[in-house]
C-alpha positions in Angstrom: 84.0 103.5 151.2 87.7 102.7 150.9 88.2 105.8 148.8 86.6 108.0 151.5 88.6 106.3 154.2 91.8 107.0 152.2 91.1 110.7 152.0 89.8 111.2 155.6 92.2 112.5 158.2 90.1 111.3 161.1 87.3 108.8 161.4 84.9 108.7 164.3 82.6 105.7 164.6 79.4 106.6 166.4 77.2 104.0 168.0 73.7 104.2 169.4 72.8 102.7 172.8 70.2 99.9 173.0 67.0 101.1 174.6 66.4 97.7 176.2 69.8 96.5 177.4 72.0 99.6 177.5 74.6 97.9 175.3 75.9 99.1 171.9 73.1 99.1 169.4 73.8 97.7 165.9 70.2 97.5 164.7 67.3 99.8 164.2 64.0 98.2 164.9 60.7 99.5 163.5 58.2 99.6 166.4 55.1 100.4 164.3 53.3 98.2 161.8 53.9 99.7 158.3 54.4 97.8 155.1 56.3 100.6 153.3 59.9 99.8 152.5 60.9 103.4 153.1 59.4 104.9 156.3 60.7 108.0 157.9 60.3 108.3 161.6 61.9 109.2 164.9 61.8 107.6 168.4 58.1 106.8 168.2 58.6 104.6 165.1 62.2 103.2 165.6 64.4 102.2 168.4 68.1 101.2 168.5 68.6 97.7 169.7 71.6 95.4 170.4 71.8 92.1 168.6 70.1 90.0 171.3 67.4 92.6 171.8 66.8 92.8 168.1 66.3 89.1 167.6 64.0 89.0 170.6 62.0 91.9 169.2 61.8 90.1 165.8 60.4 87.0 167.5 57.9 89.1 169.4 56.7 90.7 166.1 56.3 87.3 164.5 54.3 86.0 167.4 52.0 89.1 167.2 51.5 88.5 163.5 50.6 84.9 164.1 48.1 85.9 166.9 46.5 88.6 164.6 46.2 86.2 161.7 44.7 83.5 164.0 42.2 86.0 165.5 41.1 87.1 162.0 40.7 83.4 160.9 38.6 82.6 164.0 36.4 85.6 163.6 35.8 84.8 159.9 34.8 81.2 160.8 32.4 82.4 163.5 30.6 84.7 161.2 30.2 82.0 158.5 
């Protein structure tokens, strides 16, 4: 990166806008459940988020995962 910066005449840093807060977005959050490391997608799969919105979204995702795991465990116990 430093070599590229040394040869560039102009540098323009482009930021996305957070879809939840309207602030500058520094993170891309995957909205769909997919375990692939590389996953190509557009606005349906990803959303730009600010730092605070990103951390809130990560907590929401963890809560959803816990709820799903608990529901599966309860269902398997009932069928036993």
